[in-house]
ROVEX-146744 format. One record per residue (C-alpha): residue in one letter; x, y, z. Coordinates in nm, 2 decimals, padded with zeros to 4 digits. Layout:
! residues N
 aa   east  north     up
  a      X      Y      Z
...
//
This chain:
! residues 198
 aa   east  north     up
  m  04.81  05.99  05.15
  n  04.94  05.64  05.09
  f  04.97  05.46  04.76
  s  04.63  05.27  04.79
  q  04.45  05.59  04.86
  k  04.62  05.76  04.56
  l  04.52  05.47  04.33
  g  04.16  05.47  04.45
  l  04.14  05.85  04.39
  f  04.28  05.81  04.04
  i  04.03  05.54  03.95
  l  03.74  05.76  04.08
  i  03.86  06.06  03.87
  l  03.89  05.83  03.56
  i  03.54  05.70  03.61
  t  03.41  06.06  03.65
  v  03.59  06.18  03.33
  l  03.45  05.89  03.13
  y  03.10  05.95  03.26
  v  03.12  06.32  03.16
  y  03.26  06.24  02.82
  f  02.99  05.98  02.73
  s  02.71  06.20  02.88
  l  02.81  06.52  02.70
  f  03.01  06.43  02.40
  h  02.90  06.09  02.28
  k  02.60  06.12  02.05
  d  02.41  05.81  02.18
  g  02.50  05.86  02.54
  f  02.47  05.57  02.78
  d  02.21  05.31  02.68
  f  02.07  05.18  03.00
  n  01.76  05.03  02.84
  f  01.72  04.69  03.02
  s  01.37  04.61  02.87
  h  01.28  04.24  02.88
  e  01.05  04.26  02.58
  t  01.12  03.99  02.32
  p  01.23  04.15  02.00
  k  00.97  04.11  01.72
  v  01.11  03.93  01.42
  d  00.91  03.86  01.10
  v  00.91  03.48  01.05
  e  00.74  03.32  00.76
  e  00.52  03.03  00.87
  l  00.62  02.70  00.71
  p  00.35  02.44  00.63
  e  00.32  02.15  00.87
  i  00.51  01.83  00.79
  p  00.27  01.56  00.69
  d  00.23  01.26  00.93
  e  00.24  01.01  00.65
  p  00.58  00.84  00.64
  i  00.77  00.87  00.32
  p  00.88  00.53  00.20
  a  01.25  00.46  00.16
  p  01.37  00.45 -00.20
  d  01.43  00.08 -00.20
  e  01.11 -00.01 -00.01
  k  00.88 -00.22 -00.23
  k  00.52 -00.11 -00.29
  v  00.30 -00.41 -00.26
  k -00.06 -00.50 -00.24
  t -00.19 -00.82 -00.08
  v -00.42 -01.02 -00.30
  k -00.62 -01.34 -00.20
  i -00.65 -01.66 -00.38
  f -00.86 -01.96 -00.28
  i -00.73 -02.32 -00.27
  s -00.84 -02.63 -00.08
  d -00.68 -02.72  00.26
  s -00.60 -03.07  00.38
  n -00.96 -03.12  00.48
  g -01.09 -03.02  00.13
  k -01.23 -02.69  00.24
  l -01.16 -02.37  00.04
  r -00.93 -02.14  00.22
  s -00.78 -01.80  00.12
  v -00.40 -01.76  00.10
  n -00.22 -01.44  00.04
  r  00.01 -01.33 -00.24
  e  00.20 -01.00 -00.26
  c  00.15 -00.81 -00.58
  d  00.44 -00.58 -00.66
  l  00.28 -00.26 -00.78
  e  00.59 -00.16 -00.97
  k  00.61 -00.49 -01.17
  q  00.25 -00.59 -01.22
  k  00.02 -00.39 -01.45
  s -00.29 -00.53 -01.27
  c -00.31 -00.70 -00.92
  f -00.64 -00.86 -01.02
  e -00.47 -01.03 -01.32
  y -00.18 -01.12 -01.09
  a -00.43 -01.29 -00.85
  i -00.59 -01.50 -01.13
  t -00.24 -01.59 -01.26
  e -00.14 -01.70 -00.91
  l -00.46 -01.90 -00.87
  v -00.40 -02.09 -01.19
  s -00.05 -02.18 -01.08
  a -00.13 -02.26 -00.72
  p -00.05 -02.41 -00.48
  s  00.31 -02.32 -00.40
  k  00.57 -02.58 -00.29
  w  00.52 -02.47  00.07
  e  00.14 -02.49  00.04
  k  00.16 -02.84 -00.11
  s  00.38 -02.95  00.19
  k  00.10 -02.83  00.42
  g -00.16 -03.03  00.23
  f -00.31 -02.76  00.01
  t -00.44 -02.86 -00.33
  s -00.62 -02.70 -00.63
  e -00.87 -02.84 -00.87
  i -00.77 -02.62 -01.15
  p -00.60 -02.84 -01.42
  q -00.23 -02.78 -01.47
  g -00.27 -02.72 -01.84
  t -00.51 -02.42 -01.79
  k -00.39 -02.11 -01.97
  i -00.51 -01.75 -01.91
  l -00.58 -01.62 -02.26
  s -00.67 -01.27 -02.14
  v -00.79 -01.07 -01.85
  r -00.97 -00.75 -01.98
  e -01.04 -00.49 -01.72
  g -01.29 -00.22 -01.81
  s -01.43  00.07 -01.60
  d -01.75 -00.13 -01.53
  s -01.66 -00.50 -01.57
  i -01.38 -00.76 -01.60
  m -01.36 -01.05 -01.84
  i -01.15 -01.36 -01.77
  d -01.08 -01.57 -02.07
  l -00.94 -01.92 -02.00
  s -00.83 -02.21 -02.22
  s -01.06 -02.51 -02.26
  a -00.83 -02.71 -02.03
  f -01.01 -02.53 -01.74
  e -01.32 -02.74 -01.79
  g -01.16 -03.07 -01.87
  g -01.11 -03.37 -01.64
  g -01.17 -03.44 -01.28
  g -01.55 -03.50 -01.28
  t -01.84 -03.29 -01.17
  e -01.73 -03.23 -00.81
  s -01.39 -03.12 -00.92
  l -01.54 -02.88 -01.17
  y -01.77 -02.73 -00.90
  v -01.47 -02.68 -00.67
  r -01.25 -02.51 -00.94
  l -01.54 -02.28 -01.03
  r -01.58 -02.18 -00.66
  q -01.20 -02.12 -00.64
  l -01.22 -01.88 -00.94
  i -01.54 -01.71 -00.82
  k -01.41 -01.65 -00.46
  t -01.07 -01.53 -00.59
  a -01.23 -01.29 -00.83
  k -01.48 -01.15 -00.58
  a -01.20 -01.11 -00.31
  n -01.00 -00.89 -00.54
  t -01.25 -00.66 -00.71
  n -01.60 -00.51 -00.66
  l -01.66 -00.50 -01.04
  p -01.88 -00.76 -01.21
  v -01.66 -01.05 -01.34
  y -01.74 -01.26 -01.65
  l -01.59 -01.60 -01.73
  y -01.51 -01.69 -02.09
  i -01.37 -02.01 -02.23
  n -01.17 -01.98 -02.56
  g -01.33 -01.64 -02.63
  k -01.69 -01.74 -02.56
  q -01.89 -01.66 -02.25
  a -01.92 -01.97 -02.04
  d -02.29 -02.01 -01.96
  v -02.26 -02.39 -01.96
  i -01.93 -02.56 -01.87
  g -01.79 -02.91 -01.88
  g -01.92 -03.24 -02.02
  e -02.18 -03.26 -01.75
  g -02.32 -02.92 -01.86
  i -02.29 -02.72 -01.54
  m -02.49 -02.40 -01.58
  i -02.32 -02.07 -01.47
  k -02.51 -01.75 -01.39
  q -02.30 -01.45 -01.49
  p -02.15 -01.22 -01.37
  l -01.97 -01.45 -01.13
  n -02.09 -01.44 -00.77
  e -02.16 -01.68 -00.48
  r -02.49 -01.78 -00.64
  s -02.36 -01.84 -00.99
  l -02.37 -02.22 -00.94
  d -02.71 -02.23 -00.77
  e -02.97 -02.43 -00.97
//
């Protein structure tokens, strides 16, 4: 018997001894369970992540408001302003403030104009649950003639209606403006597209 045969016999005896040991003396024996079942693990279901993106901390929260001014052809056009929701207590009041101070330098360069007199001041904008009151200084009704007064009233009416669904009332110096200007233009309140109809 050569060396290779002796080595093979030794390995065979060793395997046999190990098999007998594990079969008879080891408490668990051989575990030949090759089951392919997926082990069951209790997993707590997590709620779905909402689809709505979470704004970045430095991202501004803004709402677009519309104001109405005259274009280079004299027609009323809406232009947008961005109301910063973190700075402005009311985007409606912001729209009225922007209307009174319009047009911007860029808008002027494009031929936009406004018939609202420069000296007009907003005395108050009171927003209730069922109506809004805009109180302007008497400068709003002064100067420019009848046509100019009609245009500025239309600017105000269109701006108000574009930014709220509530009824809006115009006051001048604390009094409801049912008649305005030296020409005595009648206004039907609350403000709407038919407020200036005779």
